[in-house]
mmCIF file of the N, C-alpha and C atoms, coordinates in Angstrom:
data_MODEL
# 
_entry.id   MODEL 
# 
loop_
_atom_site.group_PDB 
_atom_site.id 
_atom_site.type_symbol 
_atom_site.label_atom_id 
_atom_site.label_alt_id 
_atom_site.label_comp_id 
_atom_site.label_asym_id 
_atom_site.label_entity_id 
_atom_site.label_seq_id 
_atom_site.pdbx_PDB_ins_code 
_atom_site.Cartn_x 
_atom_site.Cartn_y 
_atom_site.Cartn_z 
_atom_site.occupancy 
_atom_site.B_iso_or_equiv 
_atom_site.pdbx_formal_charge 
_atom_site.auth_seq_id 
_atom_site.auth_comp_id 
_atom_site.auth_asym_id 
_atom_site.auth_atom_id 
_atom_site.pdbx_PDB_model_num 
ATOM 1   N N  . MET A 1 1  ? 15.574  -34.571 15.180  1.00 0.00 ? 1  MET A N  1 
ATOM 2   C CA . MET A 1 1  ? 16.381  -33.497 14.646  1.00 0.00 ? 1  MET A CA 1 
ATOM 3   C C  . MET A 1 1  ? 15.610  -32.674 13.614  1.00 0.00 ? 1  MET A C  1 
ATOM 4   N N  . VAL A 1 2  ? 14.760  -33.302 12.849  1.00 0.00 ? 2  VAL A N  1 
ATOM 5   C CA . VAL A 1 2  ? 13.986  -32.603 11.815  1.00 0.00 ? 2  VAL A CA 1 
ATOM 6   C C  . VAL A 1 2  ? 12.808  -31.848 12.426  1.00 0.00 ? 2  VAL A C  1 
ATOM 7   N N  . PHE A 1 3  ? 12.247  -32.370 13.504  1.00 0.00 ? 3  PHE A N  1 
ATOM 8   C CA . PHE A 1 3  ? 11.062  -31.774 14.120  1.00 0.00 ? 3  PHE A CA 1 
ATOM 9   C C  . PHE A 1 3  ? 11.274  -30.315 14.542  1.00 0.00 ? 3  PHE A C  1 
ATOM 10  N N  . PRO A 1 4  ? 12.354  -29.965 15.254  1.00 0.00 ? 4  PRO A N  1 
ATOM 11  C CA . PRO A 1 4  ? 12.560  -28.547 15.613  1.00 0.00 ? 4  PRO A CA 1 
ATOM 12  C C  . PRO A 1 4  ? 12.701  -27.640 14.385  1.00 0.00 ? 4  PRO A C  1 
ATOM 13  N N  . PHE A 1 5  ? 13.325  -28.148 13.337  1.00 0.00 ? 5  PHE A N  1 
ATOM 14  C CA . PHE A 1 5  ? 13.475  -27.377 12.108  1.00 0.00 ? 5  PHE A CA 1 
ATOM 15  C C  . PHE A 1 5  ? 12.111  -27.097 11.476  1.00 0.00 ? 5  PHE A C  1 
ATOM 16  N N  . LEU A 1 6  ? 11.231  -28.077 11.460  1.00 0.00 ? 6  LEU A N  1 
ATOM 17  C CA . LEU A 1 6  ? 9.885   -27.897 10.924  1.00 0.00 ? 6  LEU A CA 1 
ATOM 18  C C  . LEU A 1 6  ? 9.091   -26.887 11.746  1.00 0.00 ? 6  LEU A C  1 
ATOM 19  N N  . ILE A 1 7  ? 9.222   -26.958 13.058  1.00 0.00 ? 7  ILE A N  1 
ATOM 20  C CA . ILE A 1 7  ? 8.540   -26.014 13.952  1.00 0.00 ? 7  ILE A CA 1 
ATOM 21  C C  . ILE A 1 7  ? 9.019   -24.585 13.644  1.00 0.00 ? 7  ILE A C  1 
ATOM 22  N N  . LEU A 1 8  ? 10.314  -24.425 13.444  1.00 0.00 ? 8  LEU A N  1 
ATOM 23  C CA . LEU A 1 8  ? 10.865  -23.107 13.123  1.00 0.00 ? 8  LEU A CA 1 
ATOM 24  C C  . LEU A 1 8  ? 10.315  -22.594 11.790  1.00 0.00 ? 8  LEU A C  1 
ATOM 25  N N  . ILE A 1 9  ? 10.269  -23.442 10.793  1.00 0.00 ? 9  ILE A N  1 
ATOM 26  C CA . ILE A 1 9  ? 9.740   -23.051 9.481   1.00 0.00 ? 9  ILE A CA 1 
ATOM 27  C C  . ILE A 1 9  ? 8.269   -22.646 9.594   1.00 0.00 ? 9  ILE A C  1 
ATOM 28  N N  . LEU A 1 10 ? 7.477   -23.414 10.319  1.00 0.00 ? 10 LEU A N  1 
ATOM 29  C CA . LEU A 1 10 ? 6.060   -23.085 10.508  1.00 0.00 ? 10 LEU A CA 1 
ATOM 30  C C  . LEU A 1 10 ? 5.892   -21.763 11.255  1.00 0.00 ? 10 LEU A C  1 
ATOM 31  N N  . ALA A 1 11 ? 6.702   -21.552 12.281  1.00 0.00 ? 11 ALA A N  1 
ATOM 32  C CA . ALA A 1 11 ? 6.619   -20.303 13.041  1.00 0.00 ? 11 ALA A CA 1 
ATOM 33  C C  . ALA A 1 11 ? 6.952   -19.111 12.148  1.00 0.00 ? 11 ALA A C  1 
ATOM 34  N N  . LEU A 1 12 ? 7.998   -19.233 11.340  1.00 0.00 ? 12 LEU A N  1 
ATOM 35  C CA . LEU A 1 12 ? 8.345   -18.154 10.418  1.00 0.00 ? 12 LEU A CA 1 
ATOM 36  C C  . LEU A 1 12 ? 7.209   -17.873 9.449   1.00 0.00 ? 12 LEU A C  1 
ATOM 37  N N  . TYR A 1 13 ? 6.596   -18.911 8.933   1.00 0.00 ? 13 TYR A N  1 
ATOM 38  C CA . TYR A 1 13 ? 5.503   -18.741 7.985   1.00 0.00 ? 13 TYR A CA 1 
ATOM 39  C C  . TYR A 1 13 ? 4.323   -18.018 8.633   1.00 0.00 ? 13 TYR A C  1 
ATOM 40  N N  . PHE A 1 14 ? 3.907   -18.475 9.826   1.00 0.00 ? 14 PHE A N  1 
ATOM 41  C CA . PHE A 1 14 ? 2.718   -17.906 10.461  1.00 0.00 ? 14 PHE A CA 1 
ATOM 42  C C  . PHE A 1 14 ? 2.949   -16.523 11.067  1.00 0.00 ? 14 PHE A C  1 
ATOM 43  N N  . PHE A 1 15 ? 4.168   -16.226 11.501  1.00 0.00 ? 15 PHE A N  1 
ATOM 44  C CA . PHE A 1 15 ? 4.403   -14.950 12.170  1.00 0.00 ? 15 PHE A CA 1 
ATOM 45  C C  . PHE A 1 15 ? 5.063   -13.895 11.294  1.00 0.00 ? 15 PHE A C  1 
ATOM 46  N N  . ILE A 1 16 ? 5.627   -14.284 10.162  1.00 0.00 ? 16 ILE A N  1 
ATOM 47  C CA . ILE A 1 16 ? 6.290   -13.309 9.304   1.00 0.00 ? 16 ILE A CA 1 
ATOM 48  C C  . ILE A 1 16 ? 5.698   -13.291 7.899   1.00 0.00 ? 16 ILE A C  1 
ATOM 49  N N  . ILE A 1 17 ? 5.669   -14.409 7.230   1.00 0.00 ? 17 ILE A N  1 
ATOM 50  C CA . ILE A 1 17 ? 5.265   -14.454 5.831   1.00 0.00 ? 17 ILE A CA 1 
ATOM 51  C C  . ILE A 1 17 ? 3.775   -14.184 5.649   1.00 0.00 ? 17 ILE A C  1 
ATOM 52  N N  . MET A 1 18 ? 2.917   -14.858 6.404   1.00 0.00 ? 18 MET A N  1 
ATOM 53  C CA . MET A 1 18 ? 1.464   -14.662 6.260   1.00 0.00 ? 18 MET A CA 1 
ATOM 54  C C  . MET A 1 18 ? 1.032   -13.218 6.519   1.00 0.00 ? 18 MET A C  1 
ATOM 55  N N  . PRO A 1 19 ? 1.491   -12.586 7.605   1.00 0.00 ? 19 PRO A N  1 
ATOM 56  C CA . PRO A 1 19 ? 1.083   -11.189 7.828   1.00 0.00 ? 19 PRO A CA 1 
ATOM 57  C C  . PRO A 1 19 ? 1.558   -10.249 6.716   1.00 0.00 ? 19 PRO A C  1 
ATOM 58  N N  . GLN A 1 20 ? 2.745   -10.478 6.168   1.00 0.00 ? 20 GLN A N  1 
ATOM 59  C CA . GLN A 1 20 ? 3.221   -9.644  5.071   1.00 0.00 ? 20 GLN A CA 1 
ATOM 60  C C  . GLN A 1 20 ? 2.356   -9.821  3.836   1.00 0.00 ? 20 GLN A C  1 
ATOM 61  N N  . GLN A 1 21 ? 1.960   -11.048 3.545   1.00 0.00 ? 21 GLN A N  1 
ATOM 62  C CA . GLN A 1 21 ? 1.103   -11.305 2.397   1.00 0.00 ? 21 GLN A CA 1 
ATOM 63  C C  . GLN A 1 21 ? -0.261  -10.643 2.568   1.00 0.00 ? 21 GLN A C  1 
ATOM 64  N N  . ARG A 1 22 ? -0.814  -10.718 3.775   1.00 0.00 ? 22 ARG A N  1 
ATOM 65  C CA . ARG A 1 22 ? -2.106  -10.070 4.051   1.00 0.00 ? 22 ARG A CA 1 
ATOM 66  C C  . ARG A 1 22 ? -2.013  -8.561  3.877   1.00 0.00 ? 22 ARG A C  1 
ATOM 67  N N  . GLU A 1 23 ? -0.940  -7.961  4.400   1.00 0.00 ? 23 GLU A N  1 
ATOM 68  C CA . GLU A 1 23 ? -0.764  -6.515  4.281   1.00 0.00 ? 23 GLU A CA 1 
ATOM 69  C C  . GLU A 1 23 ? -0.611  -6.104  2.821   1.00 0.00 ? 23 GLU A C  1 
ATOM 70  N N  . GLU A 1 24 ? 0.148   -6.851  2.051   1.00 0.00 ? 24 GLU A N  1 
ATOM 71  C CA . GLU A 1 24 ? 0.326   -6.531  0.633   1.00 0.00 ? 24 GLU A CA 1 
ATOM 72  C C  . GLU A 1 24 ? -0.996  -6.646  -0.123  1.00 0.00 ? 24 GLU A C  1 
ATOM 73  N N  . LYS A 1 25 ? -1.796  -7.641  0.198   1.00 0.00 ? 25 LYS A N  1 
ATOM 74  C CA . LYS A 1 25 ? -3.101  -7.796  -0.441  1.00 0.00 ? 25 LYS A CA 1 
ATOM 75  C C  . LYS A 1 25 ? -4.012  -6.621  -0.086  1.00 0.00 ? 25 LYS A C  1 
ATOM 76  N N  . ARG A 1 26 ? -3.997  -6.210  1.188   1.00 0.00 ? 26 ARG A N  1 
ATOM 77  C CA . ARG A 1 26 ? -4.802  -5.074  1.639   1.00 0.00 ? 26 ARG A CA 1 
ATOM 78  C C  . ARG A 1 26 ? -4.401  -3.802  0.898   1.00 0.00 ? 26 ARG A C  1 
ATOM 79  N N  . ARG A 1 27 ? -3.088  -3.577  0.727   1.00 0.00 ? 27 ARG A N  1 
ATOM 80  C CA . ARG A 1 27 ? -2.614  -2.382  0.035   1.00 0.00 ? 27 ARG A CA 1 
ATOM 81  C C  . ARG A 1 27 ? -2.993  -2.395  -1.445  1.00 0.00 ? 27 ARG A C  1 
ATOM 82  N N  . ARG A 1 28 ? -2.868  -3.559  -2.101  1.00 0.00 ? 28 ARG A N  1 
ATOM 83  C CA . ARG A 1 28 ? -3.250  -3.650  -3.517  1.00 0.00 ? 28 ARG A CA 1 
ATOM 84  C C  . ARG A 1 28 ? -4.729  -3.333  -3.686  1.00 0.00 ? 28 ARG A C  1 
ATOM 85  N N  . GLU A 1 29 ? -5.574  -3.873  -2.795  1.00 0.00 ? 29 GLU A N  1 
ATOM 86  C CA . GLU A 1 29 ? -7.010  -3.605  -2.871  1.00 0.00 ? 29 GLU A CA 1 
ATOM 87  C C  . GLU A 1 29 ? -7.308  -2.133  -2.612  1.00 0.00 ? 29 GLU A C  1 
ATOM 88  N N  . MET A 1 30 ? -6.618  -1.543  -1.645  1.00 0.00 ? 30 MET A N  1 
ATOM 89  C CA . MET A 1 30 ? -6.815  -0.132  -1.332  1.00 0.00 ? 30 MET A CA 1 
ATOM 90  C C  . MET A 1 30 ? -6.453  0.734   -2.536  1.00 0.00 ? 30 MET A C  1 
ATOM 91  N N  . ILE A 1 31 ? -5.345  0.424   -3.201  1.00 0.00 ? 31 ILE A N  1 
ATOM 92  C CA . ILE A 1 31 ? -4.925  1.195   -4.370  1.00 0.00 ? 31 ILE A CA 1 
ATOM 93  C C  . ILE A 1 31 ? -5.932  1.037   -5.510  1.00 0.00 ? 31 ILE A C  1 
ATOM 94  N N  . GLN A 1 32 ? -6.481  -0.159  -5.679  1.00 0.00 ? 32 GLN A N  1 
ATOM 95  C CA . GLN A 1 32 ? -7.473  -0.384  -6.731  1.00 0.00 ? 32 GLN A CA 1 
ATOM 96  C C  . GLN A 1 32 ? -8.770  0.390   -6.465  1.00 0.00 ? 32 GLN A C  1 
ATOM 97  N N  . LYS A 1 33 ? -9.104  0.609   -5.199  1.00 0.00 ? 33 LYS A N  1 
ATOM 98  C CA . LYS A 1 33 ? -10.353 1.281   -4.841  1.00 0.00 ? 33 LYS A CA 1 
ATOM 99  C C  . LYS A 1 33 ? -10.239 2.807   -4.821  1.00 0.00 ? 33 LYS A C  1 
ATOM 100 N N  . LEU A 1 34 ? -9.031  3.342   -4.969  1.00 0.00 ? 34 LEU A N  1 
ATOM 101 C CA . LEU A 1 34 ? -8.877  4.794   -4.924  1.00 0.00 ? 34 LEU A CA 1 
ATOM 102 C C  . LEU A 1 34 ? -9.666  5.464   -6.035  1.00 0.00 ? 34 LEU A C  1 
ATOM 103 N N  . GLN A 1 35 ? -10.262 6.583   -5.697  1.00 0.00 ? 35 GLN A N  1 
ATOM 104 C CA . GLN A 1 35 ? -11.024 7.365   -6.665  1.00 0.00 ? 35 GLN A CA 1 
ATOM 105 C C  . GLN A 1 35 ? -10.475 8.783   -6.695  1.00 0.00 ? 35 GLN A C  1 
ATOM 106 N N  . ARG A 1 36 ? -10.684 9.445   -7.796  1.00 0.00 ? 36 ARG A N  1 
ATOM 107 C CA . ARG A 1 36 ? -10.207 10.821  -7.967  1.00 0.00 ? 36 ARG A CA 1 
ATOM 108 C C  . ARG A 1 36 ? -10.688 11.674  -6.783  1.00 0.00 ? 36 ARG A C  1 
ATOM 109 N N  . GLY A 1 37 ? -9.767  12.397  -6.182  1.00 0.00 ? 37 GLY A N  1 
ATOM 110 C CA . GLY A 1 37 ? -10.107 13.270  -5.063  1.00 0.00 ? 37 GLY A CA 1 
ATOM 111 C C  . GLY A 1 37 ? -9.802  12.677  -3.701  1.00 0.00 ? 37 GLY A C  1 
ATOM 112 N N  . ASP A 1 38 ? -9.479  11.377  -3.631  1.00 0.00 ? 38 ASP A N  1 
ATOM 113 C CA . ASP A 1 38 ? -9.128  10.764  -2.354  1.00 0.00 ? 38 ASP A CA 1 
ATOM 114 C C  . ASP A 1 38 ? -7.781  11.295  -1.871  1.00 0.00 ? 38 ASP A C  1 
ATOM 115 N N  . LYS A 1 39 ? -7.685  11.535  -0.578  1.00 0.00 ? 39 LYS A N  1 
ATOM 116 C CA . LYS A 1 39 ? -6.421  11.962  0.026   1.00 0.00 ? 39 LYS A CA 1 
ATOM 117 C C  . LYS A 1 39 ? -5.592  10.709  0.303   1.00 0.00 ? 39 LYS A C  1 
ATOM 118 N N  . VAL A 1 40 ? -4.297  10.760  -0.019  1.00 0.00 ? 40 VAL A N  1 
ATOM 119 C CA . VAL A 1 40 ? -3.407  9.621   0.195   1.00 0.00 ? 40 VAL A CA 1 
ATOM 120 C C  . VAL A 1 40 ? -2.095  10.083  0.820   1.00 0.00 ? 40 VAL A C  1 
ATOM 121 N N  . VAL A 1 41 ? -1.402  9.125   1.440   1.00 0.00 ? 41 VAL A N  1 
ATOM 122 C CA . VAL A 1 41 ? -0.069  9.350   1.995   1.00 0.00 ? 41 VAL A CA 1 
ATOM 123 C C  . VAL A 1 41 ? 0.868   8.359   1.328   1.00 0.00 ? 41 VAL A C  1 
ATOM 124 N N  . THR A 1 42 ? 2.030   8.844   0.889   1.00 0.00 ? 42 THR A N  1 
ATOM 125 C CA . THR A 1 42 ? 3.011   7.958   0.268   1.00 0.00 ? 42 THR A CA 1 
ATOM 126 C C  . THR A 1 42 ? 3.944   7.377   1.332   1.00 0.00 ? 42 THR A C  1 
ATOM 127 N N  . GLU A 1 43 ? 4.770   6.428   0.926   1.00 0.00 ? 43 GLU A N  1 
ATOM 128 C CA . GLU A 1 43 ? 5.752   5.829   1.834   1.00 0.00 ? 43 GLU A CA 1 
ATOM 129 C C  . GLU A 1 43 ? 6.701   6.881   2.388   1.00 0.00 ? 43 GLU A C  1 
ATOM 130 N N  . SER A 1 44 ? 6.982   7.925   1.625   1.00 0.00 ? 44 SER A N  1 
ATOM 131 C CA . SER A 1 44 ? 7.906   8.964   2.075   1.00 0.00 ? 44 SER A CA 1 
ATOM 132 C C  . SER A 1 44 ? 7.210   10.048  2.903   1.00 0.00 ? 44 SER A C  1 
ATOM 133 N N  . GLY A 1 45 ? 5.896   9.908   3.114   1.00 0.00 ? 45 GLY A N  1 
ATOM 134 C CA . GLY A 1 45 ? 5.168   10.844  3.954   1.00 0.00 ? 45 GLY A CA 1 
ATOM 135 C C  . GLY A 1 45 ? 4.530   12.002  3.214   1.00 0.00 ? 45 GLY A C  1 
ATOM 136 N N  . ILE A 1 46 ? 4.574   11.987  1.905   1.00 0.00 ? 46 ILE A N  1 
ATOM 137 C CA . ILE A 1 46 ? 3.962   13.058  1.125   1.00 0.00 ? 46 ILE A CA 1 
ATOM 138 C C  . ILE A 1 46 ? 2.447   12.858  1.108   1.00 0.00 ? 46 ILE A C  1 
ATOM 139 N N  . VAL A 1 47 ? 1.720   13.909  1.453   1.00 0.00 ? 47 VAL A N  1 
ATOM 140 C CA . VAL A 1 47 ? 0.265   13.857  1.462   1.00 0.00 ? 47 VAL A CA 1 
ATOM 141 C C  . VAL A 1 47 ? -0.229  14.588  0.221   1.00 0.00 ? 47 VAL A C  1 
ATOM 142 N N  . GLY A 1 48 ? -1.165  13.973  -0.485  1.00 0.00 ? 48 GLY A N  1 
ATOM 143 C CA . GLY A 1 48 ? -1.684  14.598  -1.682  1.00 0.00 ? 48 GLY A CA 1 
ATOM 144 C C  . GLY A 1 48 ? -3.053  14.062  -2.040  1.00 0.00 ? 48 GLY A C  1 
ATOM 145 N N  . THR A 1 49 ? -3.559  14.518  -3.178  1.00 0.00 ? 49 THR A N  1 
ATOM 146 C CA . THR A 1 49 ? -4.869  14.118  -3.669  1.00 0.00 ? 49 THR A CA 1 
ATOM 147 C C  . THR A 1 49 ? -4.690  13.220  -4.877  1.00 0.00 ? 49 THR A C  1 
ATOM 148 N N  . PHE A 1 50 ? -5.308  12.047  -4.823  1.00 0.00 ? 50 PHE A N  1 
ATOM 149 C CA . PHE A 1 50 ? -5.211  11.080  -5.913  1.00 0.00 ? 50 PHE A CA 1 
ATOM 150 C C  . PHE A 1 50 ? -5.943  11.624  -7.135  1.00 0.00 ? 50 PHE A C  1 
ATOM 151 N N  . LEU A 1 51 ? -5.263  11.582  -8.300  1.00 0.00 ? 51 LEU A N  1 
ATOM 152 C CA . LEU A 1 51 ? -5.880  12.037  -9.542  1.00 0.00 ? 51 LEU A CA 1 
ATOM 153 C C  . LEU A 1 51 ? -6.211  10.877  -10.468 1.00 0.00 ? 51 LEU A C  1 
ATOM 154 N N  . GLU A 1 52 ? -5.204  10.030  -10.762 1.00 0.00 ? 52 GLU A N  1 
ATOM 155 C CA . GLU A 1 52 ? -5.476  8.903   -11.660 1.00 0.00 ? 52 GLU A CA 1 
ATOM 156 C C  . GLU A 1 52 ? -4.422  7.816   -11.514 1.00 0.00 ? 52 GLU A C  1 
ATOM 157 N N  . ARG A 1 53 ? -4.755  6.641   -12.041 1.00 0.00 ? 53 ARG A N  1 
ATOM 158 C CA . ARG A 1 53 ? -3.875  5.475   -12.005 1.00 0.00 ? 53 ARG A CA 1 
ATOM 159 C C  . ARG A 1 53 ? -3.546  5.105   -13.445 1.00 0.00 ? 53 ARG A C  1 
ATOM 160 N N  . ARG A 1 54 ? -2.282  4.832   -13.706 1.00 0.00 ? 54 ARG A N  1 
ATOM 161 C CA . ARG A 1 54 ? -1.828  4.385   -15.027 1.00 0.00 ? 54 ARG A CA 1 
ATOM 162 C C  . ARG A 1 54 ? -0.944  3.159   -14.823 1.00 0.00 ? 54 ARG A C  1 
ATOM 163 N N  . ASP A 1 55 ? -1.451  1.997   -15.185 1.00 0.00 ? 55 ASP A N  1 
ATOM 164 C CA . ASP A 1 55 ? -0.710  0.744   -15.021 1.00 0.00 ? 55 ASP A CA 1 
ATOM 165 C C  . ASP A 1 55 ? -0.160  0.627   -13.605 1.00 0.00 ? 55 ASP A C  1 
ATOM 166 N N  . ASP A 1 56 ? 1.161   0.727   -13.443 1.00 0.00 ? 56 ASP A N  1 
ATOM 167 C CA . ASP A 1 56 ? 1.744   0.594   -12.108 1.00 0.00 ? 56 ASP A CA 1 
ATOM 168 C C  . ASP A 1 56 ? 2.158   1.941   -11.524 1.00 0.00 ? 56 ASP A C  1 
ATOM 169 N N  . GLU A 1 57 ? 1.602   3.025   -12.047 1.00 0.00 ? 57 GLU A N  1 
ATOM 170 C CA . GLU A 1 57 ? 1.882   4.356   -11.535 1.00 0.00 ? 57 GLU A CA 1 
ATOM 171 C C  . GLU A 1 57 ? 0.586   5.068   -11.156 1.00 0.00 ? 57 GLU A C  1 
ATOM 172 N N  . VAL A 1 58 ? 0.716   6.014   -10.240 1.00 0.00 ? 58 VAL A N  1 
ATOM 173 C CA . VAL A 1 58 ? -0.409  6.854   -9.863  1.00 0.00 ? 58 VAL A CA 1 
ATOM 174 C C  . VAL A 1 58 ? 0.030   8.307   -9.977  1.00 0.00 ? 58 VAL A C  1 
ATOM 175 N N  . ILE A 1 59 ? -0.920  9.179   -10.218 1.00 0.00 ? 59 ILE A N  1 
ATOM 176 C CA . ILE A 1 59 ? -0.631  10.610  -10.264 1.00 0.00 ? 59 ILE A CA 1 
ATOM 177 C C  . ILE A 1 59 ? -1.334  11.252  -9.082  1.00 0.00 ? 59 ILE A C  1 
ATOM 178 N N  . ILE A 1 60 ? -0.547  11.966  -8.292  1.00 0.00 ? 60 ILE A N  1 
ATOM 179 C CA . ILE A 1 60 ? -1.039  12.603  -7.076  1.00 0.00 ? 60 ILE A CA 1 
ATOM 180 C C  . ILE A 1 60 ? -0.767  14.099  -7.176  1.00 0.00 ? 60 ILE A C  1 
ATOM 181 N N  . GLU A 1 61 ? -1.765  14.883  -6.823  1.00 0.00 ? 61 GLU A N  1 
ATOM 182 C CA . GLU A 1 61 ? -1.588  16.333  -6.783  1.00 0.00 ? 61 GLU A CA 1 
ATOM 183 C C  . GLU A 1 61 ? -1.121  16.696  -5.377  1.00 0.00 ? 61 GLU A C  1 
ATOM 184 N N  . VAL A 1 62 ? 0.131   17.153  -5.256  1.00 0.00 ? 62 VAL A N  1 
ATOM 185 C CA . VAL A 1 62 ? 0.699   17.458  -3.943  1.00 0.00 ? 62 VAL A CA 1 
ATOM 186 C C  . VAL A 1 62 ? 0.456   18.893  -3.514  1.00 0.00 ? 62 VAL A C  1 
ATOM 187 N N  . SER A 1 63 ? 0.136   19.751  -4.462  1.00 0.00 ? 63 SER A N  1 
ATOM 188 C CA . SER A 1 63 ? -0.219  21.138  -4.206  1.00 0.00 ? 63 SER A CA 1 
ATOM 189 C C  . SER A 1 63 ? -1.102  21.569  -5.376  1.00 0.00 ? 63 SER A C  1 
ATOM 190 N N  . ALA A 1 64 ? -1.772  22.671  -5.247  1.00 0.00 ? 64 ALA A N  1 
ATOM 191 C CA . ALA A 1 64 ? -2.678  23.113  -6.306  1.00 0.00 ? 64 ALA A CA 1 
ATOM 192 C C  . ALA A 1 64 ? -1.937  23.225  -7.640  1.00 0.00 ? 64 ALA A C  1 
ATOM 193 N N  . GLY A 1 65 ? -2.341  22.402  -8.597  1.00 0.00 ? 65 GLY A N  1 
ATOM 194 C CA . GLY A 1 65 ? -1.744  22.430  -9.920  1.00 0.00 ? 65 GLY A CA 1 
ATOM 195 C C  . GLY A 1 65 ? -0.391  21.765  -10.036 1.00 0.00 ? 65 GLY A C  1 
ATOM 196 N N  . VAL A 1 66 ? 0.008   20.967  -9.031  1.00 0.00 ? 66 VAL A N  1 
ATOM 197 C CA . VAL A 1 66 ? 1.309   20.298  -9.055  1.00 0.00 ? 66 VAL A CA 1 
ATOM 198 C C  . VAL A 1 66 ? 1.113   18.778  -8.991  1.00 0.00 ? 66 VAL A C  1 
ATOM 199 N N  . PRO A 1 67 ? 0.886   18.134  -10.146 1.00 0.00 ? 67 PRO A N  1 
ATOM 200 C CA . PRO A 1 67 ? 0.753   16.679  -10.145 1.00 0.00 ? 67 PRO A CA 1 
ATOM 201 C C  . PRO A 1 67 ? 2.130   16.012  -10.152 1.00 0.00 ? 67 PRO A C  1 
ATOM 202 N N  . VAL A 1 68 ? 2.243   14.909  -9.414  1.00 0.00 ? 68 VAL A N  1 
ATOM 203 C CA . VAL A 1 68 ? 3.496   14.166  -9.326  1.00 0.00 ? 68 VAL A CA 1 
ATOM 204 C C  . VAL A 1 68 ? 3.190   12.687  -9.557  1.00 0.00 ? 68 VAL A C  1 
ATOM 205 N N  . ARG A 1 69 ? 4.036   12.033  -10.360 1.00 0.00 ? 69 ARG A N  1 
ATOM 206 C CA . ARG A 1 69 ? 3.862   10.600  -10.625 1.00 0.00 ? 69 ARG A CA 1 
ATOM 207 C C  . ARG A 1 69 ? 4.618   9.793   -9.575  1.00 0.00 ? 69 ARG A C  1 
ATOM 208 N N  . PHE A 1 70 ? 3.972   8.736   -9.068  1.00 0.00 ? 70 PHE A N  1 
ATOM 209 C CA . PHE A 1 70 ? 4.579   7.814   -8.124  1.00 0.00 ? 70 PHE A CA 1 
ATOM 210 C C  . PHE A 1 70 ? 4.299   6.396   -8.598  1.00 0.00 ? 70 PHE A C  1 
ATOM 211 N N  . LYS A 1 71 ? 5.134   5.464   -8.223  1.00 0.00 ? 71 LYS A N  1 
ATOM 212 C CA . LYS A 1 71 ? 4.821   4.065   -8.417  1.00 0.00 ? 71 LYS A CA 1 
ATOM 213 C C  . LYS A 1 71 ? 3.663   3.740   -7.481  1.00 0.00 ? 71 LYS A C  1 
ATOM 214 N N  . ALA A 1 72 ? 2.779   2.868   -7.911  1.00 0.00 ? 72 ALA A N  1 
ATOM 215 C CA . ALA A 1 72 ? 1.594   2.546   -7.113  1.00 0.00 ? 72 ALA A CA 1 
ATOM 216 C C  . ALA A 1 72 ? 1.973   1.962   -5.749  1.00 0.00 ? 72 ALA A C  1 
ATOM 217 N N  . TRP A 1 73 ? 3.059   1.197   -5.699  1.00 0.00 ? 73 TRP A N  1 
ATOM 218 C CA . TRP A 1 73 ? 3.451   0.594   -4.420  1.00 0.00 ? 73 TRP A CA 1 
ATOM 219 C C  . TRP A 1 73 ? 3.854   1.648   -3.385  1.00 0.00 ? 73 TRP A C  1 
ATOM 220 N N  . ALA A 1 74 ? 4.111   2.885   -3.816  1.00 0.00 ? 74 ALA A N  1 
ATOM 221 C CA . ALA A 1 74 ? 4.533   3.936   -2.895  1.00 0.00 ? 74 ALA A CA 1 
ATOM 222 C C  . ALA A 1 74 ? 3.376   4.516   -2.081  1.00 0.00 ? 74 ALA A C  1 
ATOM 223 N N  . ILE A 1 75 ? 2.140   4.144   -2.397  1.00 0.00 ? 75 ILE A N  1 
ATOM 224 C CA . ILE A 1 75 ? 0.992   4.627   -1.625  1.00 0.00 ? 75 ILE A CA 1 
ATOM 225 C C  . ILE A 1 75 ? 0.890   3.802   -0.348  1.00 0.00 ? 75 ILE A C  1 
ATOM 226 N N  . ARG A 1 76 ? 0.991   4.480   0.784   1.00 0.00 ? 76 ARG A N  1 
ATOM 227 C CA . ARG A 1 76 ? 0.920   3.782   2.069   1.00 0.00 ? 76 ARG A CA 1 
ATOM 228 C C  . ARG A 1 76 ? -0.520  3.631   2.543   1.00 0.00 ? 76 ARG A C  1 
ATOM 229 N N  . GLU A 1 77 ? -1.286  4.735   2.459   1.00 0.00 ? 77 GLU A N  1 
ATOM 230 C CA . GLU A 1 77 ? -2.663  4.665   2.943   1.00 0.00 ? 77 GLU A CA 1 
ATOM 231 C C  . GLU A 1 77 ? -3.516  5.773   2.348   1.00 0.00 ? 77 GLU A C  1 
ATOM 232 N N  . ALA A 1 78 ? -4.804  5.557   2.414   1.00 0.00 ? 78 ALA A N  1 
ATOM 233 C CA . ALA A 1 78 ? -5.785  6.571   2.040   1.00 0.00 ? 78 ALA A CA 1 
ATOM 234 C C  . ALA A 1 78 ? -6.279  7.197   3.341   1.00 0.00 ? 78 ALA A C  1 
ATOM 235 N N  . ILE A 1 79 ? -6.422  8.516   3.349   1.00 0.00 ? 79 ILE A N  1 
ATOM 236 C CA . ILE A 1 79 ? -6.844  9.195   4.579   1.00 0.00 ? 79 ILE A CA 1 
ATOM 237 C C  . ILE A 1 79 ? -8.105  9.996   4.331   1.00 0.00 ? 79 ILE A C  1 
ATOM 238 N N  . ASN A 1 80 ? -9.166  9.314   4.010   1.00 0.00 ? 80 ASN A N  1 
ATOM 239 C CA . ASN A 1 80 ? -10.455 9.945   3.712   1.00 0.00 ? 80 ASN A CA 1 
ATOM 240 C C  . ASN A 1 80 ? -11.365 10.006  4.926   1.00 0.00 ? 80 ASN A C  1 
ATOM 241 N N  . GLY A 1 81 ? -10.803 9.823   6.108   1.00 0.00 ? 81 GLY A N  1 
ATOM 242 C CA . GLY A 1 81 ? -11.642 9.755   7.282   1.00 0.00 ? 81 GLY A CA 1 
ATOM 243 C C  . GLY A 1 81 ? -12.149 8.341   7.523   1.00 0.00 ? 81 GLY A C  1 
ATOM 244 N N  . LYS A 1 82 ? -11.915 7.474   6.565   1.00 0.00 ? 82 LYS A N  1 
ATOM 245 C CA . LYS A 1 82 ? -12.260 6.073   6.726   1.00 0.00 ? 82 LYS A CA 1 
ATOM 246 C C  . LYS A 1 82 ? -11.082 5.249   6.230   1.00 0.00 ? 82 LYS A C  1 
ATOM 247 N N  . LYS A 1 83 ? -10.911 4.078   6.784   1.00 0.00 ? 83 LYS A N  1 
ATOM 248 C CA . LYS A 1 83 ? -9.815  3.211   6.374   1.00 0.00 ? 83 LYS A CA 1 
ATOM 249 C C  . LYS A 1 83 ? -10.274 2.338   5.242   1.00 0.00 ? 83 LYS A C  1 
ATOM 250 N N  . ASN A 1 84 ? -9.508  2.291   4.140   1.00 0.00 ? 84 ASN A N  1 
ATOM 251 C CA . ASN A 1 84 ? -9.838  1.426   2.988   1.00 0.00 ? 84 ASN A CA 1 
ATOM 252 C C  . ASN A 1 84 ? -9.236  0.070   3.173   1.00 0.00 ? 84 ASN A C  1 
# 
């Protein structure tokens, strides 16, 4: 009776929890590597130019002279022609 339950727990860990942890680690590293001038996309689809990072916030220029503050977790990806 316990064996099927253990199999289910292991399957959940390997197919759901581990991939989420890997993705979160990849995103944290990508955000740490951002440099001024990098193009980024936010979770809401806003494309802009990375200006600076402040603690858990980033400042992105969405149009010429229009900086906007976002939480760092809102950065989905960097689009510099290479994947970070």
